[in-house]
C-alpha positions in Angstrom: -6.9 -96.5 -107.9 -7.8 -100.0 -109.2 -9.7 -100.2 -112.7 -11.7 -102.6 -114.0 -10.3 -103.1 -117.1 -12.2 -105.7 -119.6 -10.3 -108.3 -121.9 -8.7 -106.4 -124.8 -10.7 -106.9 -128.1 -7.6 -106.6 -130.2 -4.2 -106.1 -129.0 -1.7 -104.2 -131.4 1.4 -105.8 -131.1 4.5 -103.4 -131.8 8.0 -105.1 -132.3 11.6 -105.0 -134.3 12.0 -106.9 -137.5 14.5 -108.8 -135.5 12.1 -109.8 -133.3 9.9 -111.4 -135.2 10.2 -114.7 -133.7 9.0 -113.5 -130.1 6.1 -111.5 -131.9 5.5 -114.6 -133.3 5.4 -116.8 -129.9 3.4 -113.7 -128.1 0.8 -113.7 -130.7 0.2 -117.2 -131.1 -0.1 -117.1 -127.2 -2.6 -114.5 -127.0 -4.2 -115.8 -130.4 -4.8 -119.7 -128.6 -6.5 -117.5 -125.8 -8.7 -116.2 -127.5 -7.5 -112.3 -128.0 -7.2 -111.1 -131.7 -3.6 -109.9 -132.4 -2.4 -107.3 -134.9 0.8 -107.5 -136.0 2.9 -106.4 -139.2 3.7 -110.2 -139.9 0.4 -111.2 -140.4 -1.2 -107.8 -141.6 0.9 -106.4 -144.1 1.2 -107.3 -147.6 3.6 -106.2 -150.3 1.9 -103.4 -151.9 -0.4 -101.8 -148.9 0.4 -98.5 -147.6 2.2 -99.6 -145.0 1.7 -96.3 -142.6 -2.3 -96.0 -143.3 -2.6 -99.9 -142.2 -0.6 -99.4 -139.3 -2.4 -96.3 -138.4 -5.8 -97.8 -139.0 -5.1 -100.7 -136.6 -3.7 -98.2 -133.9 -6.8 -96.5 -134.0 -8.7 -100.0 -134.1 -7.0 -101.9 -130.9 -7.6 -101.4 -127.5 -4.6 -102.6 -126.1 -0.8 -102.2 -127.0 2.1 -104.7 -126.3 5.4 -104.2 -127.0 8.5 -106.0 -127.2 11.5 -104.3 -126.0 14.7 -105.7 -127.0 18.2 -103.8 -127.9 16.8 -104.0 -131.6 13.4 -102.2 -130.7 15.1 -99.6 -128.8 16.7 -98.6 -132.5 13.7 -99.1 -134.7 11.9 -96.0 -136.0 8.5 -97.9 -136.4 8.4 -99.4 -132.6 9.3 -95.9 -131.2 6.8 -94.0 -133.2 3.8 -96.6 -132.6 4.7 -96.3 -129.0 4.9 -92.6 -129.2 1.2 -92.9 -130.7 0.3 -95.2 -128.1 1.5 -93.1 -125.3 -0.3 -90.2 -126.2 -3.7 -91.7 -126.4 -5.7 -91.7 -123.6 -7.7 -94.7 -124.4 -4.3 -96.9 -124.2 -3.9 -95.5 -120.4 -3.3 -98.6 -118.1 -3.2 -101.0 -121.7 -0.1 -100.7 -122.6 2.3 -103.6 -121.9 6.3 -104.1 -122.1 7.5 -107.6 -122.6 11.3 -107.5 -122.6 13.5 -109.9 -124.0 17.0 -109.8 -124.6 18.7 -110.4 -128.3 20.2 -113.7 -127.9 21.2 -114.1 -131.5 22.0 -117.6 -132.2 21.7 -118.4 -128.2 17.6 -117.6 -128.7 15.9 -119.0 -126.0 13.4 -121.8 -127.2 11.8 -122.2 -124.1 9.6 -119.4 -123.8 7.5 -119.3 -121.0 4.6 -116.5 -120.6 3.9 -115.4 -117.3 1.7 -117.1 -114.8 -1.0 -115.1 -115.1 -1.5 -115.8 -118.9 -1.3 -119.0 -118.6 -4.5 -119.2 -116.5 
């Protein structure tokens, strides 16, 4: 059964620290399309209670996007955030995995979003 999904009010962007460039690019793309994005680089500052802020954002956001990479698979925070999203019925059919490879120095600078996101 196909659900009629509303556009996201705010997307929680989960990523490993090493995937920050990907997170920046994806967040920028979404914001240019009018989608609000929460992720650690822009919303967490030095002395804040990280667990509290992340938990509040997970409860507030209505879509969840996770950047999957070798680094993400090893990240305790990505695992915790994804586990939370998978156990929340409000995220059902609203979890978007983005698979990237860790290219290191050969990082691909020609990132192109899927055709649906370019409309």
